[in-house]
mmCIF file of the N, C-alpha and C atoms, coordinates in Angstrom:
data_MODEL
# 
_entry.id   MODEL 
# 
loop_
_atom_site.group_PDB 
_atom_site.id 
_atom_site.type_symbol 
_atom_site.label_atom_id 
_atom_site.label_alt_id 
_atom_site.label_comp_id 
_atom_site.label_asym_id 
_atom_site.label_entity_id 
_atom_site.label_seq_id 
_atom_site.pdbx_PDB_ins_code 
_atom_site.Cartn_x 
_atom_site.Cartn_y 
_atom_site.Cartn_z 
_atom_site.occupancy 
_atom_site.B_iso_or_equiv 
_atom_site.pdbx_formal_charge 
_atom_site.auth_seq_id 
_atom_site.auth_comp_id 
_atom_site.auth_asym_id 
_atom_site.auth_atom_id 
_atom_site.pdbx_PDB_model_num 
ATOM 1   N N  . MET A 1 1  ? 47.176 -61.575 10.312 1.00 0.00 ? 1  MET A N  1 
ATOM 2   C CA . MET A 1 1  ? 47.223 -61.584 11.563 1.00 0.00 ? 1  MET A CA 1 
ATOM 3   C C  . MET A 1 1  ? 48.028 -62.891 11.636 1.00 0.00 ? 1  MET A C  1 
ATOM 4   N N  . ASP A 1 2  ? 48.274 -63.633 10.593 1.00 0.00 ? 2  ASP A N  1 
ATOM 5   C CA . ASP A 1 2  ? 48.610 -65.240 10.388 1.00 0.00 ? 2  ASP A CA 1 
ATOM 6   C C  . ASP A 1 2  ? 49.955 -65.296 10.534 1.00 0.00 ? 2  ASP A C  1 
ATOM 7   N N  . THR A 1 3  ? 50.334 -63.776 9.539  1.00 0.00 ? 3  THR A N  1 
ATOM 8   C CA . THR A 1 3  ? 52.088 -63.603 9.277  1.00 0.00 ? 3  THR A CA 1 
ATOM 9   C C  . THR A 1 3  ? 52.955 -63.452 10.553 1.00 0.00 ? 3  THR A C  1 
ATOM 10  N N  . LEU A 1 4  ? 52.288 -62.797 11.421 1.00 0.00 ? 4  LEU A N  1 
ATOM 11  C CA . LEU A 1 4  ? 52.664 -62.410 12.983 1.00 0.00 ? 4  LEU A CA 1 
ATOM 12  C C  . LEU A 1 4  ? 52.525 -63.143 13.557 1.00 0.00 ? 4  LEU A C  1 
ATOM 13  N N  . TYR A 1 5  ? 51.748 -64.133 13.691 1.00 0.00 ? 5  TYR A N  1 
ATOM 14  C CA . TYR A 1 5  ? 51.963 -65.370 14.113 1.00 0.00 ? 5  TYR A CA 1 
ATOM 15  C C  . TYR A 1 5  ? 52.911 -66.362 13.912 1.00 0.00 ? 5  TYR A C  1 
ATOM 16  N N  . LEU A 1 6  ? 53.153 -66.102 12.580 1.00 0.00 ? 6  LEU A N  1 
ATOM 17  C CA . LEU A 1 6  ? 54.193 -66.822 11.826 1.00 0.00 ? 6  LEU A CA 1 
ATOM 18  C C  . LEU A 1 6  ? 55.646 -66.119 12.202 1.00 0.00 ? 6  LEU A C  1 
ATOM 19  N N  . LEU A 1 7  ? 55.917 -65.232 11.859 1.00 0.00 ? 7  LEU A N  1 
ATOM 20  C CA . LEU A 1 7  ? 56.961 -64.441 12.243 1.00 0.00 ? 7  LEU A CA 1 
ATOM 21  C C  . LEU A 1 7  ? 57.470 -64.435 13.959 1.00 0.00 ? 7  LEU A C  1 
ATOM 22  N N  . LEU A 1 8  ? 56.547 -64.955 14.834 1.00 0.00 ? 8  LEU A N  1 
ATOM 23  C CA . LEU A 1 8  ? 56.669 -64.814 16.245 1.00 0.00 ? 8  LEU A CA 1 
ATOM 24  C C  . LEU A 1 8  ? 57.193 -66.117 16.352 1.00 0.00 ? 8  LEU A C  1 
ATOM 25  N N  . GLY A 1 9  ? 56.425 -67.132 15.900 1.00 0.00 ? 9  GLY A N  1 
ATOM 26  C CA . GLY A 1 9  ? 57.132 -68.669 15.882 1.00 0.00 ? 9  GLY A CA 1 
ATOM 27  C C  . GLY A 1 9  ? 58.568 -69.019 15.233 1.00 0.00 ? 9  GLY A C  1 
ATOM 28  N N  . ILE A 1 10 ? 59.020 -68.129 14.039 1.00 0.00 ? 10 ILE A N  1 
ATOM 29  C CA . ILE A 1 10 ? 60.429 -68.621 13.652 1.00 0.00 ? 10 ILE A CA 1 
ATOM 30  C C  . ILE A 1 10 ? 60.966 -67.883 14.458 1.00 0.00 ? 10 ILE A C  1 
ATOM 31  N N  . VAL A 1 11 ? 60.716 -66.856 15.262 1.00 0.00 ? 11 VAL A N  1 
ATOM 32  C CA . VAL A 1 11 ? 61.656 -65.560 15.798 1.00 0.00 ? 11 VAL A CA 1 
ATOM 33  C C  . VAL A 1 11 ? 61.923 -66.690 17.337 1.00 0.00 ? 11 VAL A C  1 
ATOM 34  N N  . GLY A 1 12 ? 60.774 -67.243 17.995 1.00 0.00 ? 12 GLY A N  1 
ATOM 35  C CA . GLY A 1 12 ? 60.886 -68.333 19.110 1.00 0.00 ? 12 GLY A CA 1 
ATOM 36  C C  . GLY A 1 12 ? 61.884 -69.353 18.682 1.00 0.00 ? 12 GLY A C  1 
ATOM 37  N N  . PHE A 1 13 ? 61.353 -70.210 17.531 1.00 0.00 ? 13 PHE A N  1 
ATOM 38  C CA . PHE A 1 13 ? 62.141 -71.159 17.134 1.00 0.00 ? 13 PHE A CA 1 
ATOM 39  C C  . PHE A 1 13 ? 63.846 -71.234 17.040 1.00 0.00 ? 13 PHE A C  1 
ATOM 40  N N  . LEU A 1 14 ? 64.200 -70.018 16.261 1.00 0.00 ? 14 LEU A N  1 
ATOM 41  C CA . LEU A 1 14 ? 65.634 -69.635 16.769 1.00 0.00 ? 14 LEU A CA 1 
ATOM 42  C C  . LEU A 1 14 ? 66.155 -69.542 18.108 1.00 0.00 ? 14 LEU A C  1 
ATOM 43  N N  . ALA A 1 15 ? 65.533 -68.401 18.677 1.00 0.00 ? 15 ALA A N  1 
ATOM 44  C CA . ALA A 1 15 ? 65.743 -68.236 19.922 1.00 0.00 ? 15 ALA A CA 1 
ATOM 45  C C  . ALA A 1 15 ? 66.329 -69.597 20.848 1.00 0.00 ? 15 ALA A C  1 
ATOM 46  N N  . VAL A 1 16 ? 65.166 -70.499 20.516 1.00 0.00 ? 16 VAL A N  1 
ATOM 47  C CA . VAL A 1 16 ? 65.548 -71.816 21.246 1.00 0.00 ? 16 VAL A CA 1 
ATOM 48  C C  . VAL A 1 16 ? 66.677 -72.455 21.021 1.00 0.00 ? 16 VAL A C  1 
ATOM 49  N N  . LEU A 1 17 ? 66.722 -72.446 19.494 1.00 0.00 ? 17 LEU A N  1 
ATOM 50  C CA . LEU A 1 17 ? 67.932 -73.121 18.739 1.00 0.00 ? 17 LEU A CA 1 
ATOM 51  C C  . LEU A 1 17 ? 69.236 -72.774 19.620 1.00 0.00 ? 17 LEU A C  1 
ATOM 52  N N  . ALA A 1 18 ? 69.351 -71.164 19.615 1.00 0.00 ? 18 ALA A N  1 
ATOM 53  C CA . ALA A 1 18 ? 70.552 -70.255 19.756 1.00 0.00 ? 18 ALA A CA 1 
ATOM 54  C C  . ALA A 1 18 ? 70.912 -70.380 21.129 1.00 0.00 ? 18 ALA A C  1 
ATOM 55  N N  . ALA A 1 19 ? 69.517 -70.512 22.281 1.00 0.00 ? 19 ALA A N  1 
ATOM 56  C CA . ALA A 1 19 ? 69.861 -70.976 23.654 1.00 0.00 ? 19 ALA A CA 1 
ATOM 57  C C  . ALA A 1 19 ? 70.682 -72.723 23.263 1.00 0.00 ? 19 ALA A C  1 
ATOM 58  N N  . PHE A 1 20 ? 70.053 -73.911 22.983 1.00 0.00 ? 20 PHE A N  1 
ATOM 59  C CA . PHE A 1 20 ? 70.532 -74.688 22.735 1.00 0.00 ? 20 PHE A CA 1 
ATOM 60  C C  . PHE A 1 20 ? 72.142 -74.902 22.203 1.00 0.00 ? 20 PHE A C  1 
ATOM 61  N N  . PHE A 1 21 ? 71.926 -74.272 21.673 1.00 0.00 ? 21 PHE A N  1 
ATOM 62  C CA . PHE A 1 21 ? 73.907 -74.032 20.839 1.00 0.00 ? 21 PHE A CA 1 
ATOM 63  C C  . PHE A 1 21 ? 74.648 -73.264 21.641 1.00 0.00 ? 21 PHE A C  1 
ATOM 64  N N  . PHE A 1 22 ? 74.306 -72.050 22.138 1.00 0.00 ? 22 PHE A N  1 
ATOM 65  C CA . PHE A 1 22 ? 75.092 -71.810 23.039 1.00 0.00 ? 22 PHE A CA 1 
ATOM 66  C C  . PHE A 1 22 ? 75.450 -72.564 24.665 1.00 0.00 ? 22 PHE A C  1 
ATOM 67  N N  . GLY A 1 23 ? 74.108 -72.990 24.753 1.00 0.00 ? 23 GLY A N  1 
ATOM 68  C CA . GLY A 1 23 ? 74.294 -73.929 26.087 1.00 0.00 ? 23 GLY A CA 1 
ATOM 69  C C  . GLY A 1 23 ? 75.064 -74.781 25.974 1.00 0.00 ? 23 GLY A C  1 
ATOM 70  N N  . GLY A 1 24 ? 75.228 -75.739 24.690 1.00 0.00 ? 24 GLY A N  1 
ATOM 71  C CA . GLY A 1 24 ? 75.898 -76.593 24.522 1.00 0.00 ? 24 GLY A CA 1 
ATOM 72  C C  . GLY A 1 24 ? 77.521 -75.934 24.703 1.00 0.00 ? 24 GLY A C  1 
ATOM 73  N N  . PHE A 1 25 ? 77.924 -75.276 24.203 1.00 0.00 ? 25 PHE A N  1 
ATOM 74  C CA . PHE A 1 25 ? 79.114 -74.706 23.797 1.00 0.00 ? 25 PHE A CA 1 
ATOM 75  C C  . PHE A 1 25 ? 79.676 -74.379 25.417 1.00 0.00 ? 25 PHE A C  1 
ATOM 76  N N  . VAL A 1 26 ? 78.690 -73.802 26.371 1.00 0.00 ? 26 VAL A N  1 
ATOM 77  C CA . VAL A 1 26 ? 78.955 -73.488 27.166 1.00 0.00 ? 26 VAL A CA 1 
ATOM 78  C C  . VAL A 1 26 ? 79.201 -74.867 28.254 1.00 0.00 ? 26 VAL A C  1 
ATOM 79  N N  . LEU A 1 27 ? 78.413 -75.783 28.243 1.00 0.00 ? 27 LEU A N  1 
ATOM 80  C CA . LEU A 1 27 ? 78.605 -77.261 28.726 1.00 0.00 ? 27 LEU A CA 1 
ATOM 81  C C  . LEU A 1 27 ? 80.178 -77.882 28.851 1.00 0.00 ? 27 LEU A C  1 
ATOM 82  N N  . LEU A 1 28 ? 80.096 -77.919 27.110 1.00 0.00 ? 28 LEU A N  1 
ATOM 83  C CA . LEU A 1 28 ? 81.141 -78.137 26.809 1.00 0.00 ? 28 LEU A CA 1 
ATOM 84  C C  . LEU A 1 28 ? 82.293 -77.888 27.460 1.00 0.00 ? 28 LEU A C  1 
ATOM 85  N N  . ASP A 1 29 ? 82.927 -76.626 27.471 1.00 0.00 ? 29 ASP A N  1 
ATOM 86  C CA . ASP A 1 29 ? 83.390 -75.341 27.703 1.00 0.00 ? 29 ASP A CA 1 
ATOM 87  C C  . ASP A 1 29 ? 83.843 -75.782 29.890 1.00 0.00 ? 29 ASP A C  1 
ATOM 88  N N  . PHE A 1 30 ? 82.508 -76.331 30.433 1.00 0.00 ? 30 PHE A N  1 
ATOM 89  C CA . PHE A 1 30 ? 82.446 -76.589 31.539 1.00 0.00 ? 30 PHE A CA 1 
ATOM 90  C C  . PHE A 1 30 ? 83.570 -77.859 31.696 1.00 0.00 ? 30 PHE A C  1 
ATOM 91  N N  . ILE A 1 31 ? 83.017 -78.458 30.910 1.00 0.00 ? 31 ILE A N  1 
ATOM 92  C CA . ILE A 1 31 ? 83.224 -80.322 30.798 1.00 0.00 ? 31 ILE A CA 1 
ATOM 93  C C  . ILE A 1 31 ? 85.056 -80.187 30.569 1.00 0.00 ? 31 ILE A C  1 
ATOM 94  N N  . PHE A 1 32 ? 85.459 -79.600 29.595 1.00 0.00 ? 32 PHE A N  1 
ATOM 95  C CA . PHE A 1 32 ? 86.701 -79.548 29.071 1.00 0.00 ? 32 PHE A CA 1 
ATOM 96  C C  . PHE A 1 32 ? 87.399 -78.743 30.321 1.00 0.00 ? 32 PHE A C  1 
ATOM 97  N N  . SER A 1 33 ? 87.551 -77.706 30.915 1.00 0.00 ? 33 SER A N  1 
ATOM 98  C CA . SER A 1 33 ? 87.715 -77.394 31.803 1.00 0.00 ? 33 SER A CA 1 
ATOM 99  C C  . SER A 1 33 ? 87.809 -77.996 32.877 1.00 0.00 ? 33 SER A C  1 
ATOM 100 N N  . ARG A 1 34 ? 86.512 -79.098 33.281 1.00 0.00 ? 34 ARG A N  1 
ATOM 101 C CA . ARG A 1 34 ? 86.793 -79.652 34.986 1.00 0.00 ? 34 ARG A CA 1 
ATOM 102 C C  . ARG A 1 34 ? 88.247 -80.546 34.351 1.00 0.00 ? 34 ARG A C  1 
ATOM 103 N N  . THR A 1 35 ? 87.958 -81.462 33.166 1.00 0.00 ? 35 THR A N  1 
ATOM 104 C CA . THR A 1 35 ? 89.017 -82.444 32.998 1.00 0.00 ? 35 THR A CA 1 
ATOM 105 C C  . THR A 1 35 ? 90.309 -81.855 32.612 1.00 0.00 ? 35 THR A C  1 
ATOM 106 N N  . GLY A 1 36 ? 90.692 -81.011 32.433 1.00 0.00 ? 36 GLY A N  1 
ATOM 107 C CA . GLY A 1 36 ? 92.068 -80.345 31.845 1.00 0.00 ? 36 GLY A CA 1 
ATOM 108 C C  . GLY A 1 36 ? 92.179 -80.684 30.434 1.00 0.00 ? 36 GLY A C  1 
ATOM 109 N N  . GLY A 1 37 ? 90.999 -80.076 29.848 1.00 0.00 ? 37 GLY A N  1 
ATOM 110 C CA . GLY A 1 37 ? 91.022 -80.447 28.274 1.00 0.00 ? 37 GLY A CA 1 
ATOM 111 C C  . GLY A 1 37 ? 92.148 -79.356 27.922 1.00 0.00 ? 37 GLY A C  1 
ATOM 112 N N  . PRO A 1 38 ? 91.981 -79.245 26.670 1.00 0.00 ? 38 PRO A N  1 
ATOM 113 C CA . PRO A 1 38 ? 92.875 -78.512 25.902 1.00 0.00 ? 38 PRO A CA 1 
ATOM 114 C C  . PRO A 1 38 ? 92.787 -76.903 26.034 1.00 0.00 ? 38 PRO A C  1 
ATOM 115 N N  . GLN A 1 39 ? 92.133 -76.231 26.353 1.00 0.00 ? 39 GLN A N  1 
ATOM 116 C CA . GLN A 1 39 ? 92.536 -74.693 26.861 1.00 0.00 ? 39 GLN A CA 1 
ATOM 117 C C  . GLN A 1 39 ? 92.946 -75.273 28.881 1.00 0.00 ? 39 GLN A C  1 
ATOM 118 N N  . ASP A 1 40 ? 93.788 -75.114 29.433 1.00 0.00 ? 40 ASP A N  1 
ATOM 119 C CA . ASP A 1 40 ? 94.030 -75.475 30.880 1.00 0.00 ? 40 ASP A CA 1 
ATOM 120 C C  . ASP A 1 40 ? 94.418 -74.035 31.511 1.00 0.00 ? 40 ASP A C  1 
ATOM 121 N N  . ARG A 1 41 ? 93.347 -73.957 32.044 1.00 0.00 ? 41 ARG A N  1 
ATOM 122 C CA . ARG A 1 41 ? 93.745 -72.442 32.909 1.00 0.00 ? 41 ARG A CA 1 
ATOM 123 C C  . ARG A 1 41 ? 94.467 -72.814 34.324 1.00 0.00 ? 41 ARG A C  1 
# 
């Protein structure tokens, strides 16, 4: 049972990391597109 909790904890931690990672990319993309950054659409 302990291994199940450990596995869930690791998966949850990775999910939170991925959410922050991709969220940061979306935020940067939003900021750069607003200020006319490298990709000028």
